[in-house]
C-alpha positions in Angstrom: 94.8 96.7 79.5 92.5 96.0 76.2 94.5 98.1 73.7 91.8 97.4 71.1 89.2 98.9 72.7 91.9 101.9 73.6 92.5 102.3 70.0 88.6 102.3 69.2 87.8 104.7 71.7 90.8 107.4 70.6 89.4 107.0 66.8 86.2 107.8 68.0 87.2 110.7 70.0 88.8 112.3 67.1 86.1 111.7 65.2 84.1 113.3 67.7 85.9 116.2 68.0 85.8 117.1 64.5 89.6 115.5 63.3 89.8 112.8 60.4 91.7 110.2 62.1 92.6 109.2 58.6 94.6 112.1 58.2 98.3 111.5 58.0 99.5 113.0 61.3 96.7 111.1 63.3 97.1 107.8 61.3 98.9 106.0 63.7 97.9 108.0 67.1 95.7 105.3 68.4 98.2 103.1 68.6 100.7 105.5 70.1 97.8 106.4 72.7 97.4 102.7 73.6 100.9 102.3 74.0 101.4 104.9 76.5 98.0 103.8 78.3 100.0 100.9 79.2 102.8 103.3 80.8 100.7 105.8 82.3 98.4 103.8 83.9 100.8 101.0 84.7 100.0 101.0 88.1 96.3 99.7 88.0 95.6 96.8 89.9 99.4 96.8 91.4 100.6 97.9 95.2 103.7 98.9 96.4 104.6 95.4 98.2 106.6 94.1 96.0 108.9 97.4 96.0 108.8 97.5 100.0 109.3 93.8 100.9 112.9 94.0 100.7 114.1 95.5 103.9 117.1 95.8 105.8 117.7 95.8 110.0 118.5 99.0 111.6 118.6 100.7 114.7 117.5 104.1 113.5 114.3 105.5 115.3 114.3 108.7 114.0 112.8 110.2 110.8 113.8 109.0 107.4 112.9 111.9 104.8 112.9 111.3 101.4 111.8 114.4 99.1 111.2 116.2 96.1 110.3 112.9 94.6 108.8 113.9 91.1 105.8 111.9 89.9 103.2 112.4 87.0 99.6 111.3 87.5 96.5 111.7 85.5 93.3 113.6 87.3 90.5 111.0 87.3 87.6 113.6 86.7 89.1 115.2 83.2 91.9 112.9 82.5 94.5 115.5 82.4 97.8 115.4 84.3 98.6 116.5 87.5 102.2 116.4 88.7 104.7 117.8 91.2 106.7 116.6 94.2 106.3 114.0 97.0 107.8 114.1 100.0 107.7 111.0 102.6 109.1 110.9 106.1 109.0 107.5 108.2 110.4 106.4 111.4 111.8 103.0 111.2 110.9 100.1 114.1 114.0 98.0 113.2 113.8 97.9 109.9 114.6 100.1 107.0 113.9 99.9 103.1 116.2 101.0 100.4 115.6 104.7 99.5 114.9 104.1 95.4 112.1 101.8 96.5 110.1 104.4 98.4 110.0 106.4 94.8 109.4 103.0 93.3 106.0 102.5 95.7 105.1 106.5 94.5 105.1 105.2 90.8 102.8 102.4 91.8 100.3 104.9 93.0 101.0 107.9 90.9 100.3 105.5 87.8 96.4 105.7 87.7 93.6 107.9 87.5 92.6 109.3 90.9 92.5 112.2 93.0 95.4 114.1 94.9 94.3 113.3 98.0 93.8 109.7 97.3 97.3 109.4 96.0 98.9 110.9 99.4 96.6 108.2 101.4 97.6 105.1 99.1 101.1 106.4 99.5 100.7 106.9 103.2 99.0 103.7 104.0 101.3 101.6 101.9 104.3 102.4 103.6 102.3 102.0 106.9 101.3 98.7 105.9 104.3 97.1 104.1 106.9 99.2 106.4 105.4 98.6 109.8 107.4 102.2 111.0 106.5 103.5 114.0 105.3 106.4 112.0 104.6 107.9 108.1 104.2 111.4 106.7 103.6 112.5 103.2 103.2 115.6 101.6 102.5 116.3 97.9 102.7 119.9 96.2 101.1 119.1 92.5 100.3 121.3 89.6 96.9 120.1 88.0 96.5 120.9 84.4 92.3 120.4 84.9 92.9 123.7 86.8 95.8 125.4 84.8 95.1 125.1 80.9 91.1 124.9 81.3 88.4 125.9 83.5 89.6 128.8 85.8 93.0 128.8 84.0 95.3 129.6 86.8 98.8 128.1 85.4 101.5 128.0 88.1 98.6 127.1 91.0 99.9 124.3 93.7 97.9 122.2 95.6 99.2 120.4 99.0 97.9 117.6 100.6 99.2 115.9 103.5 98.7 112.6 105.0 100.0 111.3 108.6 100.2 107.8 110.2 101.0 106.4 113.5 103.0 108.2 115.9 103.3 111.5 113.5 99.3 111.9 114.0 99.5 113.5 117.3 103.1 114.5 117.6 103.1 118.2 116.0 107.0 118.5 117.0 107.3 115.7 114.8 105.1 117.0 112.1 107.1 120.7 112.6 110.3 119.1 111.9 108.9 117.1 109.0 107.8 120.6 107.2 111.0 122.3 108.3 113.3 119.3 106.6 110.9 119.5 103.6 111.6 123.4 103.2 115.5 123.4 103.9 
């Protein structure tokens, strides 16, 4: 990440909206934004592999569900946040992963500018690739600030996306079980 370019861009942005970047309250804003970018865009160029490679043998072949994983991401269209919860289920095929590693995998993909539909697919594809389970299902429920605070201005509106991989694709009973488990 090029923090000098970020600082220059923030200074130009402040000038562009009619602010004085030399005003006391804004003097350190370009530096603050550059540091913030390192954190909120920290998933760029990374994959979930480092988090999902440590696995444990398990005879379990039933659904493993981790739900209500809070996340924050940035809409690539308006550079405004969207945030909510991710629910992930997978059916192991001889191996399981530490539960916190699933949340870390979510963070890798949430920390980059993108759209919710893409985030859903990235998480599902990563779990499929690195865990090699029998199946994966991911559901994201999120509020988008680009819809809540600008444009249509409908705060509280939730967008729901889901993705299925492996045996979940055509197994509607397992999909139904997933949705029931998420709602319980």
